[in-house]
TIFIPA-404978 format. One line per field, with one value per residue: residue number from 1; residue in one letter; z, x, y of N, C-alpha, C in turn. Coordinates in nm, 3 decimals, m for minus. Each point is the difference from the previous one (the first is absolute). Last residue first. Example, Ala and Ser with C-alpha at 12.3 -4.5 7.8 and 13.67 -1.06 7.14 Angstrom:
2
pos = c(2 1)
code = c(S A)
n.w = c(0.708 m0.007)
n.u = c(1.285 0.029)
n.v = c(m0.225 m0.572)
ca.w = c(0.006 0.000)
ca.u = c(0.082 m0.089)
ca.v = c(0.119 0.119)
c.w = c(0.073 0.000)
c.u = c(m0.077 0.090)
c.v = c(0.109 0.120)
//
This chain:
290
pos = c(290 289 288 287 286 285 284 283 282 281 280 279 278 277 276 275 274 273 272 271 270 269 268 267 266 265 264 263 262 261 260 259 258 257 256 255 254 253 252 251 250 249 248 247 246 245 244 243 242 241 240 239 238 237 236 235 234 233 232 231 230 229 228 227 226 225 224 223 222 221 220 219 218 217 216 215 214 213 212 211 210 209 208 207 206 205 204 203 202 201 200 199 198 197 196 195 194 193 192 191 190 189 188 187 186 185 184 183 182 181 180 179 178 177 176 175 174 173 172 171 170 169 168 167 166 165 164 163 162 161 160 159 158 157 156 155 154 153 152 151 150 149 148 147 146 145 144 143 142 141 140 139 138 137 136 135 134 133 132 131 130 129 128 127 126 125 124 123 122 121 120 119 118 117 116 115 114 113 112 111 110 109 108 107 106 105 104 103 102 101 100 99 98 97 96 95 94 93 92 91 90 89 88 87 86 85 84 83 82 81 80 79 78 77 76 75 74 73 72 71 70 69 68 67 66 65 64 63 62 61 60 59 58 57 56 55 54 53 52 51 50 49 48 47 46 45 44 43 42 41 40 39 38 37 36 35 34 33 32 31 30 29 28 27 26 25 24 23 22 21 20 19 18 17 16 15 14 13 12 11 10 9 8 7 6 5 4 3 2 1)
code = c(X X X X X X X X X X X X X X X X X X X X X X X X X X X X X X X X X X X X X X X X X X X X X X X X X X X X X X X X X X X X X X X X X X X X X X X X X X X X X X X X X X X X X X X X X X X X X X X X X X X X X X X X X X X X X X X X X X X X X X X X X X X X X X X X X X X X X X X X X X X X X X X X X X X X X X X X X X X X X X X X X X X X X X X X X X X X X X X X X X X X X X X X X X X X X X X X X X X X X X X X X X X X X X X X X X X X X X X X X X X X X X X X X X X X X X X X X X X X X X X X X X X X X X X X X X X X X X X X X X X X X X X X X X X X X X X X X X X X X X X X X X X X X X X X X X)
n.w = c(4.274 0.157 0.495 0.248 m0.335 m0.402 m0.538 m0.523 m0.392 m0.523 m0.526 m0.582 m0.493 m0.445 m0.007 0.187 m0.135 m0.182 0.301 0.240 m0.224 m0.081 0.407 0.302 0.291 0.468 0.460 0.550 0.541 0.550 0.526 0.363 0.065 m0.254 m0.262 m0.391 m0.292 m0.267 m0.383 m0.393 m0.272 m0.295 m0.413 m0.339 m0.264 m0.353 m0.401 m0.295 m0.274 m0.276 0.280 0.558 0.594 0.499 0.542 0.522 0.523 0.461 0.337 0.375 0.335 m0.147 m0.263 m0.280 m0.139 m0.094 m0.357 m0.445 m0.217 m0.188 m0.429 m0.366 m0.148 m0.270 m0.463 m0.244 m0.111 m0.384 m0.423 m0.069 0.272 0.245 0.272 0.209 0.096 m0.366 m0.147 m0.125 0.251 0.354 0.427 0.313 m0.291 m0.310 m0.217 m0.193 m0.213 m0.444 m0.286 m0.344 m0.340 m0.325 m0.397 0.049 0.243 m0.219 m0.257 0.228 0.194 m0.278 m0.112 0.423 0.333 0.058 m0.412 m0.381 m0.282 0.237 0.183 m0.288 m0.102 0.268 0.131 0.314 0.501 0.538 0.529 0.440 0.313 0.441 0.399 0.397 0.022 m0.040 0.359 0.175 m0.327 m0.108 0.293 m0.007 m0.299 0.117 0.308 m0.147 m0.197 0.307 0.142 m0.049 m0.215 m0.450 m0.104 0.100 m0.299 m0.385 0.031 m0.024 m0.426 m0.235 0.108 m0.197 m0.447 m0.102 m0.015 m0.375 m0.389 0.136 0.354 0.280 0.070 m0.013 0.030 0.074 0.037 0.048 0.139 m0.070 m0.093 m0.345 m0.527 m0.346 0.108 0.004 m0.402 m0.128 0.195 m0.179 m0.386 0.068 0.163 m0.296 m0.188 0.263 0.021 m0.371 m0.165 0.130 0.280 0.449 0.201 0.077 m0.021 0.248 0.205 0.152 0.154 0.096 0.099 m0.175 m0.284 m0.499 m0.273 0.039 m0.268 m0.461 m0.126 m0.062 m0.413 m0.317 0.127 m0.074 m0.424 m0.093 0.163 m0.146 m0.001 m0.189 m0.331 m0.271 m0.346 m0.379 m0.471 m0.107 0.084 0.134 0.411 0.101 m0.168 0.235 0.358 m0.088 m0.073 0.375 0.262 m0.124 0.138 m0.050 0.074 0.201 0.231 0.046 0.137 m0.122 m0.470 m0.495 m0.523 m0.432 m0.306 0.213 0.409 0.471 0.458 0.462 0.460 0.287 0.413 0.304 0.448 0.304 0.264 0.114 m0.291 m0.444 m0.079 m0.020 m0.406 m0.343 0.150 0.197 0.069 0.066 m0.308 m0.234 0.303 0.359 0.380 0.313 0.347 0.415 0.273 0.333)
n.u = c(4.593 0.390 m0.007 m0.027 0.120 0.161 m0.060 m0.247 m0.422 m0.257 m0.232 0.007 m0.060 0.276 0.367 0.298 0.444 0.272 0.149 0.409 0.356 0.009 m0.104 m0.349 m0.141 m0.152 m0.140 m0.097 m0.192 m0.023 m0.263 m0.234 m0.529 m0.407 m0.417 0.021 0.370 m0.011 m0.274 0.163 0.295 m0.186 m0.163 0.312 0.142 m0.280 0.031 0.360 0.187 0.359 0.277 0.161 0.066 0.113 0.189 0.088 0.239 0.161 0.271 0.119 m0.339 m0.454 m0.268 m0.441 m0.403 m0.484 m0.073 0.081 m0.332 m0.359 0.055 m0.063 m0.444 m0.201 0.070 m0.269 m0.438 m0.063 m0.025 m0.305 m0.129 0.385 0.372 0.467 0.447 0.456 0.535 0.577 0.498 0.359 m0.032 m0.348 m0.388 m0.299 m0.498 m0.552 m0.542 m0.363 m0.469 m0.464 m0.377 m0.210 0.198 0.455 0.116 m0.014 0.374 0.394 0.016 0.105 0.452 0.321 0.370 0.434 0.300 0.095 m0.349 m0.382 m0.006 m0.106 m0.462 m0.359 m0.122 m0.017 0.261 0.232 0.260 0.397 0.475 0.375 0.408 0.224 0.359 0.453 0.323 0.437 0.351 0.178 0.312 0.448 0.317 0.200 0.351 0.434 0.294 0.099 m0.084 m0.059 m0.331 m0.129 m0.127 m0.438 m0.339 m0.058 m0.254 m0.465 m0.200 m0.082 m0.381 m0.405 m0.079 m0.211 m0.458 m0.206 0.068 m0.001 0.179 0.257 0.494 0.521 0.547 0.590 0.570 0.569 0.503 0.554 0.451 0.081 m0.071 m0.016 m0.330 m0.441 m0.256 m0.292 m0.421 m0.320 m0.252 m0.373 m0.389 m0.309 m0.329 m0.379 m0.354 m0.301 m0.392 m0.540 m0.390 0.106 0.389 0.021 0.292 0.418 0.469 0.553 0.499 0.571 0.516 0.444 0.380 0.046 m0.081 m0.424 m0.342 0.000 m0.198 m0.484 m0.260 0.073 m0.138 m0.444 m0.124 0.094 m0.289 m0.506 m0.553 m0.494 m0.448 m0.531 m0.464 m0.451 m0.340 m0.467 m0.464 m0.233 0.070 0.451 0.195 m0.071 0.284 0.412 m0.013 m0.033 0.389 0.498 0.531 0.527 0.560 0.443 0.211 m0.263 m0.334 m0.284 0.137 m0.075 m0.079 m0.324 m0.333 m0.471 0.065 0.284 0.337 0.367 0.331 0.425 0.343 0.271 0.172 m0.025 m0.065 m0.348 m0.190 m0.082 m0.382 m0.407 m0.123 m0.169 m0.408 m0.216 m0.122 0.195 0.181 0.430 0.425 0.447 0.428 0.337 0.458 0.376 0.492 0.450)
n.v = c(m9.229 0.218 0.251 0.389 0.406 0.396 0.113 0.098 m0.074 0.046 m0.097 m0.072 m0.008 m0.162 m0.392 m0.368 m0.123 0.349 0.338 m0.023 0.183 0.490 0.371 0.308 0.440 0.264 0.346 0.082 0.146 0.008 0.057 0.202 m0.002 m0.240 m0.002 0.296 m0.068 m0.389 m0.002 0.206 m0.246 m0.312 0.155 0.082 m0.359 m0.127 0.239 m0.105 m0.404 m0.226 m0.249 0.059 0.040 0.230 0.008 0.187 0.111 0.074 m0.384 m0.293 0.024 m0.019 m0.398 m0.269 m0.266 0.098 0.311 m0.150 m0.242 0.241 0.182 m0.279 m0.057 0.332 m0.019 m0.296 0.135 0.261 m0.229 m0.453 m0.402 m0.326 m0.378 m0.309 m0.149 m0.127 0.058 0.041 0.000 m0.018 m0.236 0.085 0.237 0.358 0.101 0.112 m0.020 0.048 0.067 m0.042 0.040 m0.306 m0.190 m0.104 m0.387 m0.418 m0.121 m0.128 m0.425 m0.367 m0.083 m0.013 0.227 0.151 m0.008 0.315 0.159 0.143 0.429 0.354 0.084 0.230 0.531 0.351 m0.044 0.041 m0.051 0.045 m0.096 0.094 m0.096 m0.169 m0.326 0.162 0.165 m0.160 0.005 0.421 0.188 m0.157 0.185 0.405 m0.014 m0.131 0.317 0.426 0.526 0.496 0.300 m0.069 m0.448 m0.121 0.127 m0.261 m0.393 0.046 0.029 m0.399 m0.247 0.126 m0.136 m0.412 0.008 0.203 m0.312 m0.492 m0.449 m0.310 0.053 m0.161 0.106 0.018 0.176 0.058 0.250 m0.012 m0.159 m0.333 m0.009 m0.315 m0.320 0.157 0.030 m0.347 0.000 0.296 m0.133 m0.278 0.202 0.198 m0.275 m0.110 0.313 0.028 m0.269 0.072 0.020 m0.155 0.196 0.550 0.444 0.259 0.253 m0.004 0.230 0.082 0.291 0.261 0.190 0.025 m0.383 m0.195 0.171 m0.119 m0.426 m0.100 0.011 m0.342 m0.439 m0.137 m0.161 m0.450 m0.344 0.072 0.151 m0.067 0.029 0.004 0.120 0.076 0.133 0.240 0.175 0.418 0.215 0.083 0.390 0.397 0.093 0.225 0.467 0.283 0.094 0.167 0.165 0.203 0.023 0.057 m0.417 m0.456 m0.453 m0.355 m0.231 m0.268 m0.260 m0.183 m0.210 0.022 0.191 m0.142 0.117 m0.011 0.158 0.202 0.221 0.401 0.332 0.492 0.450 0.345 0.330 m0.150 m0.255 0.232 0.202 m0.281 m0.307 m0.468 m0.493 m0.472 m0.328 m0.001 m0.142 0.046 0.137 0.340 0.120 0.157 0.150 0.057)
ca.w = c(m0.067 m0.146 m0.059 0.115 0.075 0.105 0.132 0.057 0.119 0.111 0.109 0.137 0.092 0.041 m0.096 0.062 0.055 m0.107 m0.071 0.082 0.014 m0.106 m0.107 m0.005 m0.128 m0.080 m0.122 m0.111 m0.125 m0.111 m0.103 0.033 0.023 0.083 0.107 0.070 0.068 0.108 0.107 0.067 0.076 0.121 0.087 0.066 0.097 0.113 0.071 0.081 0.072 m0.082 m0.138 m0.104 m0.131 m0.087 m0.141 m0.079 m0.145 m0.030 m0.104 m0.095 0.074 m0.003 0.128 0.001 0.022 0.103 0.127 0.048 0.043 0.128 0.101 0.035 0.072 0.140 0.058 0.017 0.116 0.119 0.024 m0.050 m0.117 0.026 m0.118 0.002 0.134 0.021 0.023 m0.021 m0.120 m0.102 m0.088 0.077 0.124 m0.010 0.086 0.008 0.101 0.103 0.007 0.127 0.060 0.120 m0.029 m0.085 0.080 0.082 m0.086 m0.063 0.100 0.034 m0.112 m0.113 0.012 0.135 0.077 0.085 m0.089 m0.060 0.105 0.022 m0.110 0.043 m0.111 m0.071 m0.142 m0.090 m0.121 m0.026 m0.133 m0.058 m0.120 0.031 0.013 m0.131 m0.027 0.116 0.032 m0.106 0.011 0.105 m0.045 m0.104 0.065 0.066 m0.102 m0.068 0.050 0.043 0.144 0.015 m0.054 0.099 0.119 m0.031 m0.003 0.139 0.064 m0.057 0.063 0.142 0.012 m0.013 0.117 0.113 m0.025 m0.136 m0.030 m0.017 0.070 m0.081 0.070 m0.086 0.060 m0.100 0.050 0.000 0.110 0.129 0.092 m0.056 m0.007 0.137 0.028 m0.080 0.063 0.120 m0.036 m0.066 0.106 0.056 m0.099 m0.002 0.126 0.005 0.026 m0.108 m0.119 m0.032 m0.071 0.055 m0.040 m0.123 0.048 m0.106 0.045 m0.087 0.026 0.078 0.142 0.065 m0.035 0.083 0.138 0.026 0.002 0.134 0.088 m0.064 0.020 0.140 0.018 m0.068 0.084 m0.009 m0.003 0.124 0.028 0.074 0.096 0.094 0.069 m0.068 m0.001 m0.138 m0.019 0.068 m0.080 m0.115 0.043 0.033 m0.125 m0.071 0.060 m0.029 m0.035 0.055 m0.089 m0.098 0.045 m0.072 0.043 0.086 0.142 0.065 0.141 0.049 m0.027 m0.140 m0.053 m0.145 m0.052 m0.134 m0.069 m0.057 m0.110 m0.049 m0.116 m0.018 m0.038 0.097 0.134 0.008 m0.014 0.130 0.096 m0.016 m0.112 0.037 m0.049 0.114 0.053 m0.050 m0.139 m0.009 m0.132 m0.013 m0.105 m0.084 m0.017 m0.133)
ca.u = c(m0.108 0.014 0.031 0.021 m0.114 0.052 0.015 0.121 0.047 0.063 m0.011 0.038 m0.113 m0.053 m0.084 m0.128 m0.063 m0.021 m0.123 m0.110 0.023 m0.048 0.100 0.068 m0.038 0.112 m0.042 0.087 m0.012 0.060 0.060 0.139 0.085 0.116 m0.029 m0.125 0.014 0.098 m0.061 m0.099 0.075 0.052 m0.113 m0.041 0.105 m0.016 m0.122 0.024 m0.127 m0.093 0.048 m0.100 0.053 m0.112 0.031 m0.082 m0.007 m0.125 0.008 0.106 0.127 0.057 0.067 0.115 0.130 0.000 m0.040 0.108 0.106 m0.039 0.011 0.142 0.045 m0.040 0.083 0.135 m0.001 0.000 0.127 0.010 m0.085 m0.105 m0.051 m0.142 m0.055 m0.132 m0.108 m0.130 m0.072 0.025 0.105 0.124 m0.002 0.130 0.108 0.123 0.082 0.074 0.138 0.063 0.068 m0.073 m0.142 m0.016 0.021 m0.119 m0.115 0.019 m0.025 m0.142 m0.070 m0.032 m0.135 m0.046 m0.024 0.115 0.114 m0.021 0.026 0.144 0.070 0.054 m0.011 m0.124 0.022 m0.100 m0.039 m0.136 m0.045 m0.124 m0.031 m0.106 m0.127 m0.057 m0.126 m0.090 m0.034 m0.089 m0.128 m0.080 m0.040 m0.100 m0.120 m0.069 m0.073 0.077 m0.019 0.126 0.015 0.031 0.134 0.094 m0.007 0.072 0.142 0.043 0.008 0.114 0.119 m0.003 0.056 0.145 0.041 0.014 m0.037 0.009 m0.087 m0.131 m0.104 m0.119 m0.125 m0.117 m0.118 m0.107 m0.120 m0.123 0.006 m0.015 0.014 0.098 0.129 0.051 0.079 0.122 0.081 0.062 0.105 0.106 0.077 0.089 0.103 0.096 0.074 0.101 0.130 0.098 m0.058 m0.123 0.037 m0.043 m0.136 m0.052 m0.139 m0.099 m0.123 m0.118 m0.080 m0.123 0.030 0.012 0.132 0.097 m0.028 0.057 0.146 0.058 m0.040 0.038 0.144 0.022 m0.047 0.095 0.119 0.098 0.139 0.064 0.118 0.109 0.059 0.098 0.080 0.128 0.042 m0.022 m0.145 m0.048 0.042 m0.090 m0.123 0.026 0.023 m0.127 m0.088 m0.137 m0.091 m0.132 m0.110 m0.025 0.027 0.119 0.065 m0.093 0.030 0.030 0.036 0.100 0.134 0.009 m0.130 m0.001 m0.128 m0.040 m0.071 m0.133 0.001 m0.117 0.054 m0.020 0.128 0.041 0.005 0.118 0.118 0.019 0.037 0.143 0.029 0.035 m0.098 m0.028 m0.133 m0.099 m0.038 m0.135 m0.037 m0.119 m0.089 m0.061 m0.144 m0.046)
ca.v = c(m0.073 0.012 m0.129 m0.090 m0.048 m0.087 0.062 m0.061 0.070 m0.072 0.097 m0.039 m0.004 0.130 0.068 0.033 m0.120 m0.099 0.032 m0.053 m0.143 m0.089 m0.010 m0.129 m0.061 m0.051 m0.071 0.041 m0.074 0.075 m0.086 m0.033 0.117 m0.035 m0.095 0.030 0.129 m0.015 m0.076 0.084 0.101 m0.064 m0.033 0.124 0.033 m0.091 0.041 0.119 0.008 0.076 m0.013 m0.019 m0.035 m0.035 0.019 m0.092 0.010 0.069 0.103 m0.035 0.001 0.134 0.018 0.090 m0.064 m0.103 0.060 0.086 m0.090 m0.060 0.106 0.008 m0.120 0.016 0.106 m0.057 m0.089 0.084 0.069 0.136 0.023 0.099 0.067 0.032 m0.024 0.058 m0.096 0.062 m0.037 0.101 m0.051 m0.010 m0.078 m0.067 0.048 m0.079 0.067 m0.074 0.048 m0.040 0.116 0.038 0.015 0.117 0.120 0.021 0.026 0.131 0.103 0.002 0.063 m0.085 m0.053 0.031 m0.121 m0.031 m0.027 m0.132 m0.098 m0.005 m0.068 m0.129 m0.094 0.026 0.030 m0.054 0.070 m0.050 0.042 m0.053 0.077 0.096 m0.073 m0.029 0.068 m0.001 m0.139 m0.049 0.070 m0.062 m0.133 0.021 0.051 m0.111 m0.076 m0.104 m0.137 m0.059 0.026 0.142 0.027 m0.055 0.085 0.124 m0.034 m0.017 0.132 0.070 m0.056 0.040 0.135 m0.011 m0.077 0.092 0.139 0.052 0.114 m0.064 0.075 m0.022 m0.031 0.008 m0.062 m0.005 m0.064 0.078 0.097 m0.069 0.113 0.094 m0.071 m0.010 0.120 m0.008 m0.105 0.056 0.095 m0.077 m0.065 0.102 0.030 m0.110 m0.003 0.107 m0.061 0.009 0.060 m0.070 m0.122 m0.129 m0.033 m0.057 m0.005 m0.016 m0.065 0.005 m0.119 m0.001 m0.019 0.130 0.054 m0.070 0.040 0.132 0.001 m0.014 0.111 0.126 0.020 0.037 0.138 0.089 0.021 m0.109 0.044 0.038 m0.082 0.062 m0.092 0.056 m0.100 m0.019 m0.140 m0.045 m0.006 m0.122 m0.115 m0.004 m0.068 m0.141 m0.072 m0.006 m0.099 0.042 m0.109 0.027 m0.036 0.104 0.136 0.046 0.124 0.072 m0.012 0.128 m0.011 0.095 m0.056 m0.041 0.042 m0.012 m0.047 0.040 m0.106 0.014 m0.096 m0.072 m0.069 m0.143 m0.057 m0.101 0.059 0.088 m0.087 m0.063 0.104 0.032 0.090 0.137 0.095 0.087 m0.028 0.096 m0.021 m0.054 m0.051 m0.083 0.046 m0.102 0.016 m0.041)
c.w = c(0.077 m0.072 m0.152 m0.047 0.116 0.091 0.096 0.128 0.058 0.115 0.126 0.094 0.138 0.099 0.048 m0.098 0.059 0.052 m0.114 m0.072 0.083 0.021 m0.095 m0.121 m0.018 m0.126 m0.086 m0.122 m0.109 m0.129 m0.117 m0.099 0.040 0.013 0.100 0.123 0.083 0.078 0.119 0.117 0.077 0.085 0.131 0.094 0.077 0.108 0.123 0.081 0.095 0.061 m0.092 m0.135 m0.101 m0.140 m0.084 m0.147 m0.056 m0.151 m0.020 m0.109 m0.092 0.079 m0.002 0.141 0.017 0.042 0.114 0.137 0.052 0.054 0.139 0.097 0.037 0.083 0.148 0.061 0.024 0.126 0.130 0.044 m0.039 m0.129 0.040 m0.130 0.008 0.139 0.016 0.016 m0.005 m0.131 m0.111 m0.080 0.067 0.133 m0.047 0.099 0.020 0.097 0.111 m0.003 0.138 0.068 0.119 m0.031 m0.081 0.081 0.081 m0.083 m0.059 0.099 0.032 m0.109 m0.126 0.026 0.142 0.089 0.080 m0.089 m0.053 0.110 0.027 m0.106 0.039 m0.110 m0.068 m0.142 m0.077 m0.118 m0.020 m0.138 m0.073 m0.123 0.043 0.007 m0.128 m0.031 0.113 0.029 m0.105 0.012 0.101 m0.050 m0.102 0.066 0.063 m0.100 m0.083 0.058 0.055 0.146 0.027 m0.044 0.105 0.122 m0.028 0.007 0.144 0.068 m0.053 0.072 0.143 0.020 0.004 0.128 0.127 m0.001 m0.143 m0.033 0.002 0.074 m0.102 0.077 m0.095 0.060 m0.109 0.065 0.006 0.119 0.143 0.096 m0.050 0.003 0.142 0.029 m0.075 0.073 0.124 m0.033 m0.057 0.110 0.053 m0.100 m0.002 0.127 0.012 0.041 m0.119 m0.126 m0.035 m0.086 0.048 m0.009 m0.119 0.061 m0.118 0.059 m0.078 0.032 0.090 0.150 0.065 m0.027 0.094 0.144 0.026 0.003 0.132 0.088 m0.057 0.027 0.143 0.015 m0.064 0.095 m0.009 m0.024 0.122 0.010 0.066 0.094 0.088 0.084 m0.086 m0.019 m0.139 m0.017 0.064 m0.089 m0.109 0.035 0.025 m0.128 m0.080 0.051 m0.017 m0.047 0.070 m0.094 m0.113 0.040 m0.084 0.046 0.081 0.147 0.054 0.150 0.060 m0.022 m0.149 m0.048 m0.152 m0.031 m0.136 m0.063 m0.052 m0.109 m0.046 m0.125 m0.022 m0.033 0.104 0.140 0.013 m0.001 0.137 0.099 m0.006 m0.124 0.043 m0.040 0.126 0.051 m0.036 m0.146 0.006 m0.147 m0.016 m0.097 m0.076 m0.007)
c.u = c(m0.131 m0.117 0.003 0.038 0.037 m0.116 0.061 0.031 0.116 0.031 0.046 m0.025 0.032 m0.114 m0.045 m0.097 m0.138 m0.078 m0.030 m0.132 m0.110 0.021 m0.034 0.091 0.083 m0.056 0.121 m0.037 0.091 m0.009 0.049 0.066 0.141 0.094 0.113 m0.019 m0.124 0.015 0.095 m0.066 m0.096 0.079 0.051 m0.117 m0.036 0.104 m0.023 m0.122 0.007 m0.141 m0.107 0.068 m0.114 0.057 m0.118 0.027 m0.095 m0.018 m0.137 0.017 0.117 0.130 0.074 0.054 0.117 0.140 0.006 m0.032 0.120 0.110 m0.035 0.026 0.147 0.046 m0.031 0.095 0.138 0.001 m0.001 0.128 0.009 m0.078 m0.110 m0.042 m0.149 m0.052 m0.134 m0.109 m0.137 m0.069 0.033 0.117 0.138 0.019 0.131 0.097 0.122 0.070 0.073 0.146 0.056 0.056 m0.076 m0.147 m0.020 0.013 m0.124 m0.121 0.015 m0.034 m0.148 m0.071 m0.029 m0.142 m0.049 m0.021 0.123 0.118 m0.019 0.037 0.149 0.086 0.069 m0.026 m0.134 0.039 m0.111 m0.056 m0.139 m0.026 m0.117 m0.039 m0.115 m0.132 m0.070 m0.140 m0.104 m0.044 m0.098 m0.137 m0.094 m0.054 m0.113 m0.130 m0.078 m0.087 0.082 m0.014 0.128 0.013 0.041 0.145 0.101 0.004 0.084 0.148 0.050 0.019 0.127 0.124 0.002 0.066 0.150 0.038 0.020 m0.038 0.022 m0.106 m0.134 m0.116 m0.113 m0.122 m0.119 m0.116 m0.107 m0.112 m0.125 m0.001 m0.021 0.029 0.109 0.135 0.059 0.092 0.131 0.086 0.073 0.118 0.113 0.087 0.100 0.112 0.107 0.084 0.111 0.126 0.094 m0.067 m0.122 0.041 m0.033 m0.150 m0.085 m0.138 m0.097 m0.115 m0.131 m0.048 m0.121 0.022 0.023 0.142 0.103 m0.021 0.059 0.152 0.073 m0.033 0.043 0.147 0.026 m0.040 0.101 0.116 0.091 0.141 0.071 0.119 0.118 0.049 0.105 0.085 0.124 0.046 m0.035 m0.151 m0.046 0.035 m0.107 m0.129 0.020 0.013 m0.128 m0.095 m0.142 m0.095 m0.134 m0.115 m0.021 0.021 0.124 0.058 m0.093 0.029 0.038 0.024 0.111 0.133 0.002 m0.142 0.006 m0.141 m0.046 m0.052 m0.143 0.037 m0.107 0.070 m0.007 0.134 0.053 0.016 0.128 0.123 0.029 0.044 0.149 0.031 0.028 m0.086 m0.032 m0.141 m0.118 m0.033 m0.143 m0.029 m0.114 m0.096 m0.057 m0.153)
c.v = c(0.019 m0.066 0.016 m0.141 m0.090 m0.039 m0.100 0.074 m0.080 0.093 m0.073 0.118 m0.051 m0.018 0.137 0.063 0.030 m0.120 m0.095 0.023 m0.066 m0.150 m0.116 m0.011 m0.125 m0.066 m0.034 m0.083 0.058 m0.082 0.084 m0.094 m0.045 0.119 m0.018 m0.086 0.033 0.131 m0.015 m0.069 0.090 0.099 m0.061 m0.024 0.126 0.029 m0.088 0.042 0.119 0.000 0.057 m0.017 m0.009 m0.025 m0.050 0.033 m0.105 0.019 0.064 0.105 m0.030 0.011 0.134 0.019 0.097 m0.042 m0.101 0.056 0.078 m0.091 m0.054 0.114 0.010 m0.121 0.018 0.103 m0.060 m0.086 0.081 0.070 0.147 0.023 0.096 0.064 0.032 m0.034 0.073 m0.105 0.067 m0.030 0.099 m0.058 m0.009 m0.071 m0.061 0.063 m0.089 0.093 m0.075 0.040 m0.032 0.125 0.056 0.025 0.126 0.128 0.032 0.036 0.140 0.109 0.014 0.078 m0.080 m0.049 0.024 m0.121 m0.040 m0.038 m0.142 m0.100 m0.015 m0.069 m0.131 m0.102 0.016 0.037 m0.071 0.078 m0.058 0.061 m0.064 0.083 0.091 m0.078 m0.043 0.054 m0.005 m0.143 m0.051 0.067 m0.065 m0.133 0.021 0.045 m0.114 m0.075 m0.098 m0.139 m0.061 0.041 0.144 0.020 m0.048 0.093 0.124 m0.033 m0.011 0.136 0.065 m0.051 0.049 0.136 m0.018 m0.072 0.085 0.147 0.044 0.105 m0.071 0.068 m0.011 m0.045 0.015 m0.077 0.009 m0.081 0.088 0.096 m0.052 0.115 0.093 m0.071 m0.003 0.120 m0.020 m0.102 0.052 0.091 m0.085 m0.062 0.103 0.026 m0.108 m0.006 0.101 m0.076 0.002 0.051 m0.083 m0.119 m0.142 m0.022 m0.042 m0.021 m0.006 m0.081 0.015 m0.141 m0.006 m0.007 0.135 0.049 m0.063 0.048 0.140 0.017 m0.006 0.120 0.135 0.026 0.048 0.146 0.095 0.026 m0.123 0.052 0.054 m0.095 0.068 m0.109 0.065 m0.095 m0.024 m0.144 m0.051 m0.015 m0.131 m0.119 0.000 m0.073 m0.149 m0.081 m0.018 m0.108 0.052 m0.109 0.021 m0.027 0.099 0.145 0.024 0.133 0.089 m0.025 0.137 m0.017 0.086 m0.069 m0.025 0.031 0.002 m0.051 0.053 m0.129 m0.009 m0.101 m0.100 m0.052 m0.150 m0.064 m0.099 0.058 0.081 m0.090 m0.060 0.106 0.029 0.083 0.145 0.119 0.078 m0.026 0.088 m0.018 m0.050 m0.029 m0.099 0.064 m0.119 0.013)
//
């Protein structure tokens, strides 16, 4: 009996990759103005530039997590097809999606008692989550058991590092990440926060830098100090409508670190709603997460 992999749209993978890997996706939603849209819809091309321009214009935007019903709709056909199922989920510290999907899978386990249904909270987001999805697919395709793929993610998730900066503090203030006062003063002084995803899978500030270029150099330095090449030579460069900054970091990584493989990823809309435009992030496997 083979196993299949369920994940959610916060893994930030393109449709081509989703199809290639044979993934099953449940999609989070975002509401722009009065219109609700899903982050991933098969066959739908997403206009990143248009989305982030709307955020820059301060158009009202919010998000909603996956519901148990949505998860059941995606997972049930997989189980009916005779497959075991591994759910590789978006950090529970950033969304209630993981818990909602687990509710659905636990209910389905009672109905499909002869199937193995496992789930793992990656405590990661975007390319970090996608890295674990890709590894699970690789192990599946090599004929490994579902338990082996599950255990590998559990054993390695505390090495997945996300370190980033933002250009506009307004979106972090709106989401309660920083105070109104700090956002106002920081914007006046061009102070850019340095943030990470911590061991609980939550977004926390760990420092600041004066000016955009200094903030980019700071996260590059943090990556250089902590990356563990024995675990992976991949460095994912995330951005939300900050292509020039992403290219700058990619160039610096290639120049300074022979053998590293930088990959640029445009941040999907649900996470982007909370961080806003101007995110520049590095995601990699490190010696320590915090």
